[in-house]
C-alpha positions as CSV (number, residue, x, y, z in Angstrom):
1,M,7.6,-6.2,5.7
2,N,8.9,-9.8,5.4
3,D,5.5,-10.9,4.0
4,I,5.8,-8.6,0.9
5,Y,7.8,-10.0,-2.0
6,V,9.3,-8.8,-5.3
7,D,10.4,-10.6,-8.3
8,D,14.1,-11.1,-8.9
9,E,16.2,-12.9,-11.5
10,H,15.5,-16.2,-9.7
11,S,11.7,-15.9,-9.7
12,D,9.5,-18.3,-11.6
13,E,8.2,-16.9,-14.9
14,T,4.6,-17.7,-13.9
15,D,5.1,-15.6,-10.7
16,A,6.4,-12.7,-12.8
17,W,3.5,-12.9,-15.2
18,L,0.9,-12.9,-12.5
19,V,2.5,-9.9,-10.7
20,E,2.6,-8.0,-14.0
21,A,-1.0,-8.9,-14.9
22,S,-2.3,-7.8,-11.5
23,R,-0.5,-4.5,-11.8
24,R,-2.3,-3.7,-15.0
25,L,-5.8,-4.1,-13.4
26,D,-7.6,-0.8,-12.9
27,E,-4.7,1.4,-12.2
28,P,-5.4,3.6,-9.2
29,S,-5.0,7.4,-9.3
30,G,-4.5,10.3,-6.9
31,D,-4.0,9.6,-3.2
32,V,-4.1,5.8,-3.6
33,N,-1.4,5.9,-6.3
34,R,0.8,8.0,-3.9
35,L,0.2,5.5,-1.1
36,I,1.2,2.6,-3.4
37,S,4.4,4.4,-4.4
38,A,5.3,5.1,-0.8
39,I,4.7,1.5,0.2
40,S,6.5,0.0,-2.7
41,A,9.4,2.5,-2.9
42,N,11.8,0.2,-1.0
43,L,10.5,-3.2,-2.2
44,S,13.5,-3.9,-4.5
45,R,15.6,-4.6,-1.5
46,V,13.2,-7.1,0.0
47,R,14.0,-10.7,-0.7
48,R,12.3,-13.8,0.6
49,P,12.2,-17.2,-1.0
50,A,8.8,-18.6,-2.0
51,R,7.1,-21.0,0.4
52,T,5.6,-24.1,-1.2
53,L,2.1,-24.9,0.2
54,S,0.3,-28.3,0.5
55,T,-3.0,-28.9,-1.4
56,D,-5.7,-31.5,-1.1
57,I,-4.2,-33.3,-4.1
58,D,-1.1,-35.5,-3.4
59,G,1.9,-34.3,-5.4
60,I,0.3,-30.8,-6.2
61,R,1.8,-27.9,-4.4
62,V,1.3,-24.1,-4.8
63,S,3.7,-21.3,-4.2
64,D,2.7,-18.8,-1.5
65,R,3.6,-16.0,-4.1
66,I,0.9,-17.3,-6.4
67,L,-1.6,-17.6,-3.6
68,K,-0.9,-14.0,-2.5
69,Q,-1.4,-12.7,-6.1
70,L,-4.6,-14.7,-6.5
71,L,-5.9,-13.3,-3.2
72,S,-5.0,-9.7,-4.2
73,I,-6.6,-10.0,-7.6
74,R,-9.8,-11.7,-6.3
75,I,-10.3,-9.2,-3.4
76,R,-9.7,-6.2,-5.7
77,S,-12.2,-7.6,-8.2
78,A,-14.8,-8.7,-5.7
79,V,-14.6,-5.9,-3.2
80,G,-13.1,-3.0,-5.2
81,R,-10.5,-2.2,-2.6
82,L,-6.7,-2.1,-3.0
83,V,-4.8,-4.8,-1.1
84,V,-1.6,-3.4,0.4
85,F,-0.6,-6.4,2.5
86,V,-1.1,-10.2,2.3
87,A,0.5,-12.7,4.8
88,V,0.1,-16.5,4.6
89,D,0.6,-17.8,8.2
90,G,1.6,-21.3,9.1
91,E,4.5,-23.6,9.6
92,G,6.2,-25.5,6.8
93,D,3.8,-26.2,3.9
94,E,0.7,-25.7,6.0
95,V,-1.6,-22.7,6.0
96,S,-3.1,-21.8,9.4
97,G,-4.3,-18.3,8.6
98,I,-4.4,-15.3,6.3
99,R,-3.9,-11.7,7.1
100,I,-5.1,-9.0,4.7
101,G,-4.5,-5.3,4.7
102,L,-6.6,-3.0,2.5
103,I,-7.2,0.7,1.8
104,A,-10.5,2.0,3.3
105,R,-12.7,4.6,1.9
106,Y,-14.5,7.0,4.3
107,Q,-18.0,5.8,3.3
108,D,-17.2,2.1,3.8
109,D,-19.1,0.0,6.2
110,L,-15.9,-1.8,7.3
111,L,-17.7,-4.7,9.0
112,T,-19.6,-5.5,5.9
113,R,-16.6,-5.0,3.7
114,S,-14.5,-7.2,6.0
115,E,-17.0,-10.1,5.6
116,E,-16.9,-9.7,1.8
117,V,-13.1,-9.9,2.0
118,R,-13.3,-13.0,4.1
119,D,-15.7,-14.6,1.7
120,A,-13.4,-13.9,-1.2
121,V,-10.3,-15.2,0.7
122,G,-12.2,-18.4,1.6
123,D,-13.2,-19.0,-2.0
124,V,-9.6,-18.5,-3.2
125,L,-8.2,-20.8,-0.5
126,A,-10.7,-23.6,-1.2
127,T,-10.2,-23.3,-5.0
128,A,-6.4,-23.0,-5.0
129,L,-5.4,-25.4,-2.2
130,G,-8.5,-27.3,-1.4
131,E,-11.2,-27.5,1.4
132,Q,-9.2,-29.8,3.7
133,A,-5.8,-28.1,3.4
134,T,-7.4,-24.7,4.2
135,A,-10.0,-25.6,6.8
136,T,-8.1,-23.9,9.7
137,A,-7.0,-21.0,7.6
138,R,-10.5,-20.2,6.4
139,R,-11.5,-19.8,10.1
140,N,-8.5,-17.5,10.7
141,I,-8.8,-14.7,8.2
142,T,-7.8,-11.3,9.7
143,V,-8.8,-8.1,7.8
144,R,-7.2,-4.8,8.6
145,W,-8.0,-1.4,7.0
146,Q,-5.6,1.5,6.3
147,D,-6.7,5.1,6.0
148,V,-5.8,6.4,2.6
149,Y,-4.7,9.8,3.8
150,T,-3.0,9.1,7.2
151,R,-1.7,5.6,6.3
152,E,-2.7,4.6,9.9
153,W,-4.3,1.2,10.5
154,L,-7.8,1.7,11.6
155,A,-9.0,0.1,14.8
């Protein structure tokens, strides 16, 4: 769970605003809401400093917290599925890959949905960090799906 973050008294105000804004988007209900509660129940104890990422523009850097929020919002908007996990892989300020975990619905064609997620992630990466800075990461997007009832990751 090191890749999940929460705001604390030292977080940037912009990070806090984005987190709050994303929480207000289409509030889930029922089983999905219970799953979110179970996943986030212990998040107040998780602390990890933000990682600053390189962009194509010299002198411009982006927090990985902001990137995670942008990815979650864009995927939820484009694909209509709840994002429960986002990891930005790479060393230092470089991004070498993205791992995304989502809630599946039983009628989903997961292969098609996964491609839609990859397209959305690629768009966000190119827009937020630039084509050159994310060339490797856009080729390394892993999408995993979680069953809403069992909470098991699907194969």
